[in-house]
Backbone bond lengths (Angstrom), bond angles and torsions (degrees), N, CA, C in turn:
res aa  C-N    CA-C-N  psi(-1)  N-CA   C-N-CA  omega(-1)  CA-C   N-CA-C  phi
1 M - - - 1.450 - - 1.528 109.02 -
2 L 1.304 116.57 143.21 1.456 123.03 -176.33 1.525 110.47 -81.66
3 D 1.312 116.03 129.34 1.464 122.46 179.70 1.536 108.41 -92.23
4 F 1.333 116.05 97.82 1.466 120.38 -176.26 1.520 112.91 -65.89
5 A 1.319 118.02 -32.53 1.461 120.93 178.02 1.524 109.96 -65.48
6 G 1.315 116.90 -38.60 1.457 120.84 178.22 1.522 111.86 -68.57
7 V 1.316 116.71 -39.54 1.465 121.30 177.73 1.523 109.88 -65.42
8 Q 1.313 116.72 -44.26 1.457 121.19 179.24 1.538 110.49 -63.14
9 G 1.320 117.25 -41.56 1.459 120.90 177.33 1.520 112.09 -63.49
10 G 1.308 116.68 -39.82 1.464 121.42 178.53 1.519 112.05 -65.44
11 I 1.328 115.90 -43.19 1.466 120.32 177.78 1.522 110.28 -64.51
12 S 1.308 116.88 -41.25 1.460 121.06 178.65 1.523 111.30 -62.85
13 L 1.323 117.21 -40.53 1.465 121.43 179.17 1.525 110.78 -65.45
14 V 1.324 116.82 -45.44 1.466 120.74 179.30 1.526 110.44 -62.23
15 L 1.316 117.52 -44.17 1.463 121.91 179.26 1.528 110.97 -63.77
16 T 1.312 117.63 -40.14 1.465 121.90 178.49 1.525 110.59 -62.18
17 V 1.321 117.51 -44.28 1.464 121.22 -179.13 1.531 110.48 -67.36
18 I 1.318 118.14 -41.36 1.467 121.43 179.52 1.523 110.89 -63.68
19 L 1.333 117.10 -44.38 1.461 120.21 -179.98 1.523 111.75 -67.20
20 L 1.329 117.10 -37.10 1.462 120.78 175.77 1.527 110.42 -63.38
21 A 1.316 117.03 -41.96 1.463 121.07 179.11 1.531 110.79 -64.93
22 A 1.326 117.69 -40.06 1.469 120.63 179.15 1.528 110.89 -63.84
23 K 1.318 116.74 -41.90 1.465 120.40 179.06 1.518 111.64 -67.99
24 G 1.317 116.42 -40.97 1.461 120.26 177.11 1.517 111.63 -64.33
25 F 1.326 117.23 -41.97 1.456 121.18 178.48 1.529 110.65 -63.10
26 A 1.327 117.31 -43.16 1.461 120.77 179.11 1.528 110.50 -62.55
27 L 1.326 117.18 -41.70 1.463 120.53 -179.71 1.529 110.95 -64.76
28 F 1.322 118.06 -46.63 1.462 120.26 -179.61 1.523 111.78 -67.91
29 D 1.317 117.31 -32.53 1.460 120.11 175.24 1.529 110.28 -66.09
30 C 1.311 115.95 -41.12 1.465 120.86 179.24 1.530 110.44 -64.18
31 L 1.311 117.51 -40.36 1.462 120.99 178.86 1.524 111.88 -62.39
32 G 1.313 116.98 -33.21 1.457 121.41 -176.60 1.516 115.15 -85.46
33 R 1.311 118.01 -9.35 1.462 121.12 -177.58 1.522 111.16 -88.53
34 S 1.317 115.39 149.02 1.466 120.18 176.80 1.532 109.32 -81.53
35 E 1.311 115.70 157.30 1.470 121.43 179.47 1.528 111.20 -61.14
36 S 1.320 116.74 -34.06 1.470 120.15 -178.35 1.531 111.77 -66.89
37 S 1.316 116.66 -26.75 1.462 120.20 178.43 1.526 111.25 -64.12
38 F 1.316 116.74 -34.45 1.467 120.56 -179.86 1.529 110.48 -71.29
39 A 1.329 116.29 -39.95 1.460 120.00 177.77 1.518 110.65 -67.54
40 L 1.331 116.78 -37.20 1.457 121.70 179.60 1.530 111.35 -62.04
41 H 1.328 116.96 -37.58 1.470 121.47 -178.86 1.527 112.74 -89.71
42 D 1.331 116.76 3.18 1.471 122.48 177.10 1.534 111.22 53.44
43 T 1.327 115.12 57.34 1.462 121.32 179.60 1.526 109.46 -129.43
44 L 1.294 116.79 -172.44 1.462 120.97 179.01 1.526 110.24 -61.81
45 P 1.335 117.14 155.57 1.469 119.65 177.55 1.536 111.56 -64.97
46 K 1.313 114.98 160.28 1.465 121.26 -177.22 1.518 111.74 -59.03
47 K 1.331 117.98 -42.64 1.466 120.69 -178.71 1.528 111.36 -61.18
48 T 1.319 116.23 -39.62 1.468 120.29 179.14 1.528 110.34 -64.61
49 W 1.339 116.56 -44.59 1.466 119.36 178.39 1.523 111.26 -63.77
50 L 1.338 117.21 -39.50 1.458 119.53 178.43 1.523 111.36 -61.06
51 I 1.320 116.40 -44.13 1.470 120.11 179.06 1.525 110.40 -61.93
52 L 1.331 116.69 -47.11 1.469 120.67 -179.07 1.526 111.47 -61.58
53 L 1.321 116.77 -43.72 1.469 119.74 -176.40 1.521 112.32 -73.22
54 V 1.326 117.80 -34.97 1.469 120.00 175.27 1.525 109.79 -65.68
55 L 1.332 116.53 -44.25 1.474 119.56 177.72 1.527 111.01 -61.88
56 A 1.324 117.04 -38.58 1.468 120.88 178.76 1.528 110.55 -63.58
57 L 1.323 116.19 -42.90 1.466 119.98 179.92 1.521 111.63 -68.02
58 V 1.315 117.61 -41.64 1.465 121.18 178.53 1.536 110.39 -65.21
59 A 1.323 116.35 -42.96 1.469 119.83 178.50 1.528 110.42 -61.69
60 H 1.326 116.45 -37.17 1.464 119.66 178.90 1.526 111.14 -65.68
61 L 1.321 116.14 -37.80 1.458 119.46 179.65 1.527 112.11 -72.71
62 I 1.334 117.00 -32.18 1.465 120.75 179.43 1.530 110.90 -79.10
63 F 1.332 116.44 -43.04 1.471 122.67 -179.54 1.526 108.98 -116.55
64 P 1.330 118.95 81.24 1.464 120.80 -171.90 1.528 115.65 -73.12
65 A 1.314 118.60 -8.42 1.467 119.39 179.08 1.528 108.72 -64.67
66 P 1.328 118.14 125.53 1.468 120.23 -173.63 1.527 114.32 -63.71
67 L 1.312 118.10 -21.69 1.459 119.97 -178.91 1.522 113.43 -106.12
68 S 1.336 117.88 16.99 1.462 119.00 174.44 1.532 108.74 -72.92
69 V 1.303 116.76 154.16 1.468 121.56 -174.95 1.522 110.91 -60.34
70 F 1.333 117.69 -45.92 1.465 120.73 -178.51 1.520 111.13 -64.89
71 N 1.307 116.73 -37.77 1.452 120.86 179.07 1.519 111.01 -67.51
72 L 1.309 117.50 -40.24 1.461 120.90 178.35 1.523 111.64 -65.67
73 I 1.327 117.33 -41.21 1.465 121.04 178.19 1.533 109.96 -63.30
74 G 1.315 116.70 -43.82 1.457 120.57 178.17 1.516 112.70 -64.96
75 T 1.312 116.75 -36.73 1.461 120.85 177.83 1.516 110.50 -65.45
76 V 1.326 116.79 -42.80 1.469 120.35 177.84 1.522 110.30 -61.92
77 A 1.330 117.77 -42.94 1.465 121.09 178.95 1.525 110.62 -60.84
78 A 1.322 117.60 -45.78 1.468 121.02 -179.49 1.526 111.21 -64.98
79 L 1.320 117.25 -41.31 1.462 119.94 179.88 1.525 112.09 -69.09
80 V 1.321 117.62 -35.88 1.468 120.25 175.88 1.522 109.60 -65.10
81 Y 1.337 117.35 -43.81 1.461 120.26 177.34 1.531 110.11 -58.20
82 L 1.323 116.28 -49.60 1.462 120.01 -177.96 1.532 111.90 -62.82
83 A 1.324 117.20 -37.59 1.457 120.36 178.91 1.524 111.49 -68.38
84 Q 1.314 117.25 -39.67 1.455 120.13 -177.46 1.517 112.72 -75.08
85 L 1.318 118.23 -44.60 1.448 120.10 -172.40 1.520 114.13 -101.07
86 R 1.302 118.89 -36.32 1.461 119.96 177.72 1.526 110.43 -84.21
87 G 1.321 116.89 -36.64 1.451 120.99 -178.22 1.511 113.28 -65.59
88 S 1.320 116.80 -27.62 1.467 120.14 -179.15 1.516 111.75 -77.49
89 N 1.330 118.62 -12.14 1.458 122.22 -179.74 1.527 112.65 -89.96
90 L 1.310 117.41 -4.93 1.471 120.34 -176.38 1.501 112.06 -76.59
């Protein structure tokens, strides 16, 4: 018989790890970019993105449930950063 609670827990764990990796990748990418790159892409300044991404990562570590409000807000911030600055390099 299929254990739905176990499947749900496994999916939640995988989603939590993927979202943590996305936020970490966005933060390290932001650290490696020059300030002029942010002005070139007409987005928020580097310091603002660093603050947002650090808060997103800390919130993820404090509230690890992938569907918590703080985690969702942090995920949106990381994905917007990646879309604006990484997506333009493709």
